[in-house]
C-alpha positions in Angstrom: 4.1 -17.5 -25.2 1.4 -17.7 -22.7 2.0 -14.3 -21.2 2.1 -12.5 -24.6 -1.1 -14.2 -25.6 -2.7 -13.2 -22.4 -1.6 -9.5 -22.8 -3.1 -9.4 -26.3 -6.5 -10.4 -25.1 -9.3 -7.9 -25.0 -9.7 -6.0 -21.7 -12.6 -7.0 -19.5 -15.8 -5.1 -19.4 -14.9 -3.2 -16.1 -11.2 -3.3 -15.1 -11.3 -1.5 -11.8 -7.8 -2.2 -10.7 -4.4 -0.6 -10.7 -2.4 1.0 -12.3 -4.4 4.2 -12.0 -3.8 5.1 -15.6 -6.5 2.5 -16.5 -4.7 0.5 -19.3 -3.3 3.7 -20.7 -6.4 6.0 -20.7 -4.9 8.3 -18.0 -1.2 8.1 -18.7 0.6 11.4 -18.2 0.4 13.1 -21.7 4.2 13.4 -22.0 4.6 9.8 -21.3 1.8 8.8 -23.7 3.5 10.8 -26.5 6.8 9.0 -25.7 5.1 5.6 -25.9 3.1 6.3 -29.0 6.1 5.3 -31.2 6.9 2.3 -29.1 8.7 2.3 -25.8 11.7 0.2 -26.8 13.9 3.1 -28.1 13.6 4.8 -24.8 14.5 1.8 -22.6 17.9 3.2 -21.9 20.5 2.8 -19.1 22.5 5.6 -17.3 23.9 7.3 -20.4 25.9 10.4 -19.4 23.3 12.9 -20.6 20.6 11.0 -18.8 22.3 10.1 -15.5 20.4 8.2 -12.8 18.7 8.7 -9.4 22.0 8.8 -7.5 24.0 10.8 -10.1 24.7 14.5 -9.3 24.3 15.6 -12.9 22.2 14.7 -15.9 18.6 14.9 -16.9 17.4 12.6 -14.0 19.1 14.9 -11.4 17.4 17.9 -12.9 14.0 16.2 -13.0 14.4 15.1 -9.3 15.3 18.6 -8.2 12.3 20.0 -10.1 10.0 17.4 -8.5 11.3 18.2 -5.0 10.5 21.9 -5.5 7.1 21.0 -7.0 6.2 18.9 -4.0 7.8 21.0 -1.3 10.4 18.4 -0.4 14.1 18.9 0.6 15.1 16.1 -1.8 13.5 13.7 -4.2 14.7 10.4 -5.6 12.9 8.4 -8.4 12.7 4.6 -8.0 12.2 1.8 -10.5 11.5 -1.0 -8.0 8.1 0.3 -6.9 7.2 1.8 -3.6 8.3 -1.5 -2.1 12.0 -0.9 -2.9 11.9 2.7 -1.7 10.2 1.8 1.6 13.0 -0.7 2.2 15.7 1.8 1.3 14.1 4.5 3.5 14.1 2.1 6.5 17.7 1.2 6.0 18.7 4.9 5.6 16.9 5.8 8.9 18.4 3.1 11.1 21.3 1.0 12.1 21.4 -2.8 12.5 19.9 -4.0 15.8 17.6 -1.0 16.3 13.9 -1.2 17.0 11.3 0.4 14.7 7.6 0.9 15.5 5.3 -0.2 12.7 1.5 -0.6 12.4 -0.1 -4.0 12.1 -1.3 -3.1 8.5 2.3 -2.7 7.3 3.0 -3.9 3.8 5.3 -6.9 3.7 8.0 -4.9 2.0 8.6 -3.1 5.3 8.9 -6.5 7.0 11.5 -7.4 4.3 13.3 -4.1 5.0 13.5 -5.0 8.7 15.1 -8.3 7.7 17.6 -6.7 5.3 18.5 -4.1 7.9 18.7 -6.5 10.8 16.1 -4.3 12.5 13.7 -5.4 15.3 10.1 -4.7 14.3 7.8 -3.5 17.1 4.2 -3.8 15.9 1.3 -1.8 17.3 -2.3 -2.9 17.0 -5.0 -0.8 15.2 -8.7 -0.1 15.7 -10.8 -2.9 14.1 -14.0 -2.6 12.2 -16.2 -5.7 12.9 -18.6 -4.9 10.1 -15.9 -5.1 7.3 -13.0 -6.9 9.0 -10.7 -3.9 8.1 -8.2 -2.2 10.3 -8.9 1.5 10.8 -6.3 4.3 11.1 -4.8 4.8 14.5 -5.7 7.9 16.6 -3.0 10.1 18.1 -4.1 8.9 21.6 -3.6 5.3 20.5 -0.2 6.0 19.0 0.9 7.8 22.2 -0.1 4.8 24.2 1.7 2.5 21.8 4.9 4.6 21.9 4.9 4.8 25.6 4.6 1.1 25.9 7.2 0.4 23.2 9.7 2.8 24.6 9.4 1.1 28.0 11.1 -1.9 26.3 14.0 0.2 24.9 14.8 3.0 22.5 13.2 3.2 19.0 14.9 4.5 15.9 11.8 5.5 13.9 8.0 5.3 13.5 6.3 4.1 10.3 2.8 5.0 9.4 0.6 3.8 6.5 -1.6 6.6 5.0 -3.8 6.2 3.1 -4.8 2.6 3.5 -5.5 0.5 0.4 -9.2 1.2 1.0 -8.7 5.0 1.0 -8.8 5.5 4.8 -6.8 8.4 6.3 -6.3 9.1 10.0 -5.4 12.4 11.7 -1.9 12.3 10.1 -0.6 15.6 11.4 -1.5 14.7 15.0 0.1 11.2 14.6 3.3 12.7 13.3 3.3 15.3 16.1 3.1 12.5 18.6 6.2 10.8 17.2 8.1 14.0 17.0 7.4 14.8 20.6 9.3 11.6 21.4 12.1 12.7 19.1 11.4 10.1 16.5 11.5 10.5 12.7 8.4 9.4 10.8 8.4 7.5 7.5 5.0 7.5 5.8 4.0 4.8 3.4 1.9 7.0 1.1 2.0 4.6 -1.8 -1.7 5.1 -2.5 -1.7 8.9 -1.9 0.3 10.7 -4.6 -2.9 12.7 -5.4 -3.6 13.9 -1.9 -4.0 17.6 -1.3 -4.6 18.4 -5.0 -8.3 18.8 -4.6 -10.3 20.3 -1.7 -12.1 17.0 -1.3 -8.9 15.1 -0.5 -6.9 15.1 2.7 -3.6 16.9 3.0 -0.5 14.9 1.9 2.0 13.5 4.4 4.7 16.1 3.6 2.3 18.9 4.5 1.5 17.1 7.7 5.2 17.1 8.8 6.4 13.7 7.7 10.2 13.3 7.6 10.2 10.8 4.8 7.5 9.8 2.3 7.2 7.1 -0.3 4.6 7.4 -3.1 3.8 5.0 -5.9 3.2 6.7 -9.2 1.1 3.9 -10.6 -1.4 3.8 -7.8 -2.7 7.3 -7.7 -1.0 9.1 -10.6 -0.5 8.5 -14.3 2.7 6.6 -14.1 3.8 3.1 -15.2 4.0 0.2 -12.7 7.2 0.2 -10.7 7.7 4.0 -10.9 7.8 5.5 -7.5 9.3 8.4 -5.5 11.1 8.9 -2.2 10.7 12.4 -0.7 12.6 14.0 2.2 10.4 16.3 4.3 11.4 19.9 5.0 12.0 19.1 8.7 13.9 15.9 8.3 17.3 15.9 10.0 18.6 12.6 8.4 21.6 13.4 6.2 20.6 12.7 2.6 23.9 10.9 2.2 22.6 8.1 4.5 19.6 7.6 2.3 21.6 7.6 -0.9 23.8 4.8 0.5 20.7 2.8 1.3 19.3 3.5 -2.2 22.6 2.3 -3.7 22.3 -1.0 -1.8 18.8 -1.8 -3.1 18.4 -0.1 -6.5 19.5 -1.5 -9.8 22.7 -0.2 -11.4 20.8 0.0 -14.7 17.5 1.9 -14.0 15.3 2.1 -17.1 15.1 5.7 -18.4 11.6 4.9 -19.4 10.5 4.3 -15.8 12.4 7.3 -14.6 10.7 9.4 -17.3 7.4 7.9 -16.1 8.0 9.3 -12.6 8.9 12.8 -13.9 5.9 12.9 -16.3 3.4 11.5 -13.8 4.3 14.0 -11.1 4.5 16.9 -13.5 1.1 16.3 -15.0 -0.6 15.5 -11.8 0.4 18.8 -10.2 -0.3 20.8 -13.3 -3.6 22.7 -14.0 -4.6 20.1 -16.5 -3.8 17.3 -14.1 -5.9 18.8 -11.4 -8.8 19.2 -13.8 -8.5 15.5 -14.7 -8.4 14.5 -11.1 -11.4 16.7 -10.3 -13.4 15.0 -13.1 -12.5 11.6 -11.8 -13.5 12.6 -8.3 -16.8 13.9 -9.6 -17.5 10.5 -11.3 -16.5 8.6 -8.1 -19.0 10.6 -6.1 -21.7 10.1 -8.7 -21.0 6.3 -8.6 -21.4 6.4 -4.8 -24.7 8.1 -5.1 -26.0 5.5 -7.6 -24.9 2.7 -5.3 -26.7 4.2 -2.3 -29.9 4.6 -4.3 -29.6 1.0 -5.2 -29.3 0.0 -1.5 -25.5 -0.7 -1.8 -23.8 1.4 0.9 -20.1 2.1 0.2 -17.6 2.4 3.0 -17.2 6.0 4.2 -13.5 6.8 3.3 -11.4 9.8 2.3 -10.7 9.0 -1.4 -13.6 8.9 -3.9 -11.3 7.1 -6.3 -11.2 4.1 -4.0 -14.6 2.5 -3.8 -14.7 0.0 -0.9 -18.0 -1.9 -0.7 -18.7 -3.8 2.5 -19.9 -7.3 1.5 -21.0 -8.6 4.9 -24.3 -6.7 4.9 -25.1 -8.3 1.6 -24.5 -11.8 2.9 -21.4 -12.1 0.7 -17.9 -13.2 1.4 -15.8 -10.8 -0.7 -13.6 -13.5 -2.2 -16.6 -15.5 -3.4 -18.1 -12.2 -4.8 -14.9 -11.5 -6.6 -14.9 -14.9 -8.3 -18.5 -14.2 -9.5 -17.6 -10.8 -10.8 -14.5 -12.1 -12.6 -16.8 -14.4 -14.6 -19.0 -11.5 -15.4 -16.4 -9.0 -16.7 -15.6 -7.0 -13.6 -12.1 -7.1 -12.0 -11.9 -5.6 -8.5 -8.5 -4.5 -7.1 -8.7 -6.1 -3.7 -11.2 -8.7 -2.5 -11.3 -9.4 1.2 -13.7 -11.5 3.3 -15.8 -8.4 4.3 -15.0 -5.9 1.6 -14.4 -5.4 -2.1 -12.2 -2.5 -3.1 -12.4 -1.1 -6.6 -9.9 1.4 -8.0 -11.5 3.9 -10.4 -8.3 5.5 -11.5 -7.8 9.0 -13.0 -10.0 8.1 -16.0 -12.7 5.7 -14.8 -14.1 3.2 -17.4 -16.8 4.5 -19.6 -20.3 4.1 -18.1 -19.0 2.8 -14.8 -21.6 4.8 -12.9 -24.3 2.7 -14.6 -22.6 -0.6 -15.3 -21.0 -1.3 -11.9 -24.2 -0.9 -9.8 -26.1 -3.1 -12.3 -23.5 -5.9 -12.0 -23.4 -5.6 -8.2 -27.2 -5.9 -8.0 -27.0 -9.0 -10.1 -24.3 -10.3 -7.8 -26.5 -9.7 -4.7 -29.4 -11.5 -6.4 -27.2 -14.5 -7.4 -25.3 -15.0 -4.2 -26.6 -12.7 -1.5 -28.3 -13.7 1.7 -28.7 -12.7 5.4 -26.0 -10.4 6.7 -22.8 -12.1 7.8 -21.9 -12.2 11.4 -19.5 -9.5 12.6 -15.8 -10.2 12.1 -13.6 -11.0 15.1 -10.6 -8.8 15.7 -7.2 -10.5 16.0 -6.4 -11.2 19.7 -3.3 -9.0 19.8 -1.8 -6.8 22.5 -1.4 -3.1 21.8 2.4 -3.6 21.3 4.2 -6.8 20.4 7.7 -7.9 19.3 8.7 -11.2 17.8 9.8 -13.5 20.6 12.7 -14.7 18.3 14.7 -12.3 16.2 13.1 -11.8 12.8 16.1 -12.9 10.8 16.8 -15.9 13.0 13.2 -17.1 12.8 13.0 -16.6 9.0 16.2 -18.5 8.4 15.8 -21.2 11.1 15.2 -24.8 10.4 11.5 -25.3 10.2 8.8 -27.9 10.2 5.3 -27.9 8.9 2.4 -28.5 11.4 -1.3 -28.5 10.9 -2.8 -25.1 11.6 -5.1 -26.8 14.2 -1.9 -27.8 16.1 0.0 -24.6 15.8 -0.7 -23.2 19.3 2.5 -22.7 21.3 4.8 -22.7 18.2 7.0 -19.9 16.8 6.1 -18.8 13.3 8.9 -19.3 10.8 7.4 -17.3 7.9 4.8 -14.6 7.4 1.2 -15.4 6.6 -0.1 -13.1 3.9 -3.3 -14.5 2.4 -3.8 -12.0 -0.4 -2.2 -8.9 -1.9 -1.6 -6.2 -0.7 0.6 -8.5 1.4 -0.4 -7.4 4.9 0.8 -10.2 7.2 -1.5 -11.8 9.7 1.5 -13.4 11.3 5.3 -12.6 11.2 8.3 -14.8 11.7 9.3 -15.1 15.3 5.9 -14.5 16.8 4.5 -17.0 19.3 1.2 -18.5 18.2 -0.7 -18.6 21.4 -4.0 -20.5 21.7 -6.2 -17.5 21.0 -4.1 -16.5 18.0 -4.2 -20.1 16.7 -8.0 -20.2 17.0 -8.3 -16.8 15.2 -6.1 -18.0 12.4 -8.3 -21.1 11.9 -11.3 -18.7 11.7 -9.4 -16.7 9.1 -8.8 -19.8 7.1 -12.5 -20.3 6.7 -12.9 -16.7 5.7 -10.1 -16.8 3.1 -11.0 -19.8 1.0 -8.0 -21.1 -0.9 -5.7 -18.4 0.5 -4.6 -19.8 3.8 -3.2 -23.3 3.9 -4.1 -26.1 6.3 -0.6 -26.0 7.6 1.8 -23.4 8.9 5.6 -23.3 8.9 7.1 -23.1 12.4 10.6 -22.9 13.9 11.9 -26.4 14.5 13.3 -27.3 17.9 
């Protein structure tokens, strides 16, 4: 009973991680009321009066239609396999086997899995790199135009995928990026897993639907008051993809027994977030996020300038800290960050930030700097990647091929047989079928030193 015992333990001092409901503090009120008597009675299958995401009638169909109207979408489907499952279904609904899809280098691995399932050919485009934090920055419309021109020179594309916002709350010029893709006649799928709250306060950027996206996936546990695994797929007003294609793809990848509790979570989270009370809750959380930033600046701890006050990204390099080592220290002192990376720690404040976080987090971070800090770290090196690259060997063939294990120091010249994802959120540094040239091999060895315990001494490569 190790898991049950762990779940019964007292929460840490500062749990600054997902879900955004903060261990229940910010659950949508309707969902909280449902769970107050215990969730088990409502863990129901597709009973006739309830229906399901692909059923034309029933309560779920009515809730999805209401959510589509609320969000300004043509159609809306609830999902119970997280944003990951809906991103995969959206890819399969937009494409046919063998087609090429343009994706950014900071794609979530679920999109890579979607390419594998759909027998698609991923074409990856590089992104601006921030040497101070080691983070990828959002692309510019000019960069995407150049990437599309180069990618189209190698053959037609079926779709373009964009990630906005990033895990760290970075948002690019989304309307301009989508317009670039549309000028080339390509539909755009936006991974907006972290952006269900965008556009609901003047301090936040516009959501992807308002920027012209054809298809959008949102996670309702990352930026709304929903339970983990509840998510939504939205069809934009201008999308020309027949919804029947998307429903076939959803049928392939979704469970035949979706939990009514998770479906209700999607309805409740969206309804509350877009209500007057939900907007007030969001505004209060944003106020507290901005107050926390001010305290950190006064303490000499400069947060990353991003577009979401609820995502606090703290560059650790200027403090002389590797983010993973800083995270280990914080865990021992009652603080759980959402995402540690070599040059940055990302904290998710959620819709109801923990009590006293404005005072307590700066105090802990100052203690961390005194305990482990030192001279600023050297700038991070960008990956030696071309603007546009395709796997040399087809993704599915490389992933299924006979393989051998070689030392990372001897990997130059080999074809990768599996992705290399050192830490959630699962952004791959290497994908199956890519040739590991000498520059890439040297960069990966450098990454191994920056990700202690997260990158093995060996790599799986295609045999023969």
